[in-house]
C-alpha positions in Angstrom: 106.3 98.9 -12.3 106.3 95.1 -12.5 103.8 93.4 -10.2 105.5 91.9 -7.2 102.5 89.9 -5.9 102.1 86.5 -7.6 98.6 85.0 -7.6 97.9 82.1 -5.2 97.4 78.8 -7.0 96.1 75.5 -5.7 98.9 73.1 -6.7 99.7 71.3 -3.4 102.1 68.7 -4.8 104.2 71.4 -6.4 104.2 73.4 -3.2 105.2 70.4 -1.1 108.0 69.6 -3.6 109.3 73.2 -3.4 109.2 73.2 0.4 111.2 69.9 0.5 113.8 71.4 -1.8 113.9 74.5 0.5 114.8 72.2 3.5 118.0 71.2 1.7 119.1 74.8 1.6 118.0 75.4 5.2 120.1 72.4 6.3 123.0 73.8 4.1 122.8 77.1 6.0 123.1 75.4 9.5 125.8 73.0 8.3 127.8 75.8 6.8 127.6 77.8 10.1 128.7 74.9 12.2 131.6 74.2 9.8 132.8 77.8 9.9 132.7 77.6 13.7 134.6 74.4 13.7 137.5 76.0 11.8 137.7 79.0 14.1 135.8 81.7 12.3 134.4 84.1 14.9 130.7 84.2 15.6 130.3 87.8 14.7 131.9 87.2 11.3 129.6 84.2 10.6 126.5 86.2 11.4 127.8 89.2 9.4 128.4 87.1 6.3 125.0 85.5 6.7 123.2 88.8 6.6 125.5 90.7 4.3 124.8 88.2 1.5 121.1 88.1 2.5 120.8 91.9 2.2 122.8 92.1 -1.1 120.7 89.4 -2.8 117.4 90.8 -1.4 118.1 94.3 -2.7 119.2 92.9 -6.1 116.1 90.8 -6.3 113.4 93.2 -5.0 114.6 96.7 -5.6 114.3 96.7 -9.4 110.7 95.4 -9.3 109.1 96.8 -6.2 108.5 100.5 -5.8 108.3 101.6 -2.2 110.3 98.6 -1.0 111.4 100.5 2.1 108.0 101.9 2.9 106.6 100.3 6.1 103.3 100.9 7.9 104.7 99.7 11.2 108.4 100.4 11.6 108.4 99.5 15.3 107.3 95.9 14.5 109.8 95.7 11.6 112.6 96.6 13.9 111.5 94.2 16.6 111.1 91.5 14.1 114.6 92.1 12.8 116.0 91.9 16.3 114.2 88.7 17.0 115.6 87.1 13.8 119.1 88.2 14.8 118.5 86.6 18.2 117.6 83.3 16.4 120.7 83.4 14.3 123.2 84.3 17.0 121.8 81.8 19.5 121.6 78.9 17.1 125.1 79.6 15.6 126.6 79.9 19.1 124.9 76.7 20.3 126.3 74.9 17.3 129.8 75.4 18.5 129.1 73.1 21.5 126.3 70.8 20.4 125.7 68.4 17.5 123.4 69.7 14.7 120.8 67.0 15.7 120.5 68.6 19.1 120.3 72.2 18.0 117.9 71.2 15.2 115.6 69.3 17.6 115.6 72.2 20.2 114.8 74.8 17.5 111.8 72.7 16.5 110.3 73.6 19.9 109.4 76.9 18.4 105.8 75.9 17.4 105.3 74.8 21.0 106.4 78.2 22.2 104.2 80.0 19.6 101.3 78.1 21.0 102.1 79.0 24.6 102.6 82.7 23.7 99.6 83.0 21.4 97.2 83.4 24.3 98.8 86.4 26.0 100.2 88.0 22.9 97.6 87.3 20.2 94.5 86.8 22.4 93.9 83.2 21.2 92.2 80.7 23.4 94.5 77.6 24.0 92.6 74.5 25.1 93.8 71.8 27.4 94.7 69.4 24.6 97.2 71.9 23.1 98.6 72.7 26.5 99.1 69.0 27.0 100.9 68.8 23.7 103.2 71.7 24.7 104.0 69.9 28.0 104.7 66.7 26.2 107.0 68.6 23.8 109.0 69.9 26.7 109.3 66.4 28.1 111.0 65.6 24.8 113.4 68.5 25.4 114.3 67.1 28.8 115.0 63.7 27.2 117.4 65.2 24.7 119.3 67.6 27.0 119.2 65.6 30.2 119.6 68.3 32.8 121.4 67.3 35.9 123.5 64.7 34.2 127.1 64.8 32.8 125.6 64.9 29.3 123.9 68.3 29.8 125.5 71.3 28.2 124.5 74.9 29.0 124.5 75.6 25.3 121.1 73.8 25.2 119.7 76.8 27.1 121.1 79.2 24.5 119.4 77.1 21.8 116.1 77.3 23.6 116.5 81.0 23.9 116.9 81.1 20.1 113.7 79.1 19.8 111.9 81.6 22.0 113.2 84.4 19.8 112.0 82.5 16.8 108.5 82.1 18.4 108.4 85.9 19.0 109.5 86.4 15.4 106.7 84.2 14.1 104.1 86.0 16.2 105.3 89.4 15.0 105.2 88.1 11.4 101.6 87.3 11.9 100.9 90.8 13.1 102.6 92.2 10.0 100.6 90.1 7.6 98.7 92.4 5.4 100.6 95.4 6.7 103.9 95.2 4.8 104.8 93.0 1.8 106.9 89.9 2.3 109.7 91.6 0.3 109.7 94.6 2.6 109.7 92.4 5.7 112.6 90.4 4.3 114.7 93.4 3.4 114.1 95.1 6.8 114.9 92.0 8.8 118.2 91.6 7.0 119.2 95.2 7.2 118.4 95.5 10.9 120.3 92.3 11.8 123.2 93.5 9.6 123.3 96.9 11.2 123.4 95.4 14.7 126.2 92.8 14.0 128.5 94.9 11.8 130.3 96.7 14.7 131.4 93.3 16.0 132.1 91.5 12.7 135.7 92.6 12.0 137.3 91.8 15.4 139.6 88.9 14.6 138.4 88.5 11.0 139.4 85.1 9.5 139.5 84.5 5.8 138.7 81.0 4.5 141.8 79.0 3.5 140.5 76.0 1.6 137.8 74.9 -0.8 135.4 73.6 1.9 135.7 76.8 4.0 135.2 79.0 1.0 132.1 77.0 0.1 130.7 77.4 3.6 131.6 81.1 3.7 129.6 81.8 0.5 126.9 79.2 1.0 125.8 80.5 4.4 124.2 83.6 2.9 123.2 82.3 -0.5 121.6 79.2 0.9 119.7 81.2 3.5 118.3 83.6 0.9 117.3 80.8 -1.5 115.7 78.8 1.3 113.5 81.7 2.4 112.5 82.5 -1.2 111.6 78.8 -1.9 109.6 78.7 1.3 107.7 81.8 0.2 107.0 80.3 -3.2 105.8 77.0 -1.7 103.2 78.9 0.3 101.9 80.4 -3.0 101.0 76.9 -4.2 99.8 75.2 -1.0 98.4 76.4 2.3 100.3 76.1 5.5 98.0 73.3 6.6 99.4 71.1 3.8 103.0 72.2 4.1 103.6 72.2 7.8 104.5 68.5 8.5 107.1 68.5 5.7 109.2 71.1 7.5 110.5 68.3 9.8 112.5 66.8 7.0 115.2 69.3 7.8 115.9 67.5 11.0 116.6 64.3 9.0 119.0 66.2 6.8 120.8 67.7 9.8 121.1 64.2 11.2 122.8 63.0 8.0 125.1 66.1 7.9 126.0 65.7 11.6 127.0 62.1 11.1 128.8 62.4 7.7 130.5 65.8 8.0 131.2 66.2 11.7 131.3 62.6 12.9 128.5 63.2 15.4 125.8 60.6 14.9 122.5 60.9 16.7 122.5 59.2 20.1 119.8 57.0 21.6 118.4 60.0 23.5 117.9 61.9 20.3 115.9 59.0 18.8 113.7 59.0 21.9 113.2 62.7 22.5 113.0 64.1 18.9 109.9 62.0 18.0 108.2 63.4 21.2 108.9 67.0 20.1 107.9 66.3 16.5 104.7 64.4 17.6 103.7 67.3 19.8 104.2 69.8 17.0 102.2 67.8 14.6 99.4 67.3 17.1 99.2 71.1 17.6 99.2 71.5 13.9 96.2 69.1 13.6 94.3 71.0 16.3 95.0 74.3 14.7 93.9 72.9 11.3 90.7 71.6 12.9 89.9 75.1 14.1 91.0 76.6 10.7 93.9 78.6 12.2 97.3 79.0 10.7 100.2 77.3 12.5 103.9 77.2 11.7 105.4 73.8 12.4 108.8 74.4 10.8 111.1 76.6 12.8 112.0 80.1 11.9 115.2 79.7 10.0 118.3 81.7 10.8 
């Protein structure tokens, strides 16, 4: 059997470069999902394609080299983790039907704030007043962007925040599975569980792509997601999370460009005001976690 565990190396610049490259594929994933929604592809079909390609590539990549790929020491957490990932995907893709990529991207970046808020009751971590203040500031940034009570508010913002909450739970469960199951086993299980849940709803009103752009998005949504997750994993082999975390926010810049150039939805003034508050809160939490030698995920869990 070929070893599936690559050694950790201290090559931070390489790790950062790989992570930045991964953000391009993460942005491609979200952009493809929104494009398919804009041309009338049903949500169930989009999610199905996302995970069908994910599972096919994961099996092709890991099955030949990892014996016991399907062996898990905690199947309950694996199932729950897969359901949480499906929740992230479904909520984010649904919200993208109604909101610009800049808004959904910014709201999904509230995940680190939610992880911090949930780490106390779920992981037994002590959260000091400074990090609670950062969480509160981050949610002020949310209010600035979504503007509840005004004509600009759209209920899809709440769907996106539900996706961010699901992403936070996914991240916490991933922490609990660290050292229990391999990363490959976790990736395969998460894809298979999500695929099994969405398949019964995938073929109702199936729509095949009709042009080059739609075919590209149709195929890219799964391929880009798988590549992005693999690059993210490789990046963490060359650099610790404390070095990589701030660079995850570059995806938000890529989503802003895609939103403007592809969908004609440039960021508004409220985005420029609220997004830095959310990003600043996340980075402050990362700095506090780094000071106390904890691991924190600043980039959101990707769908």
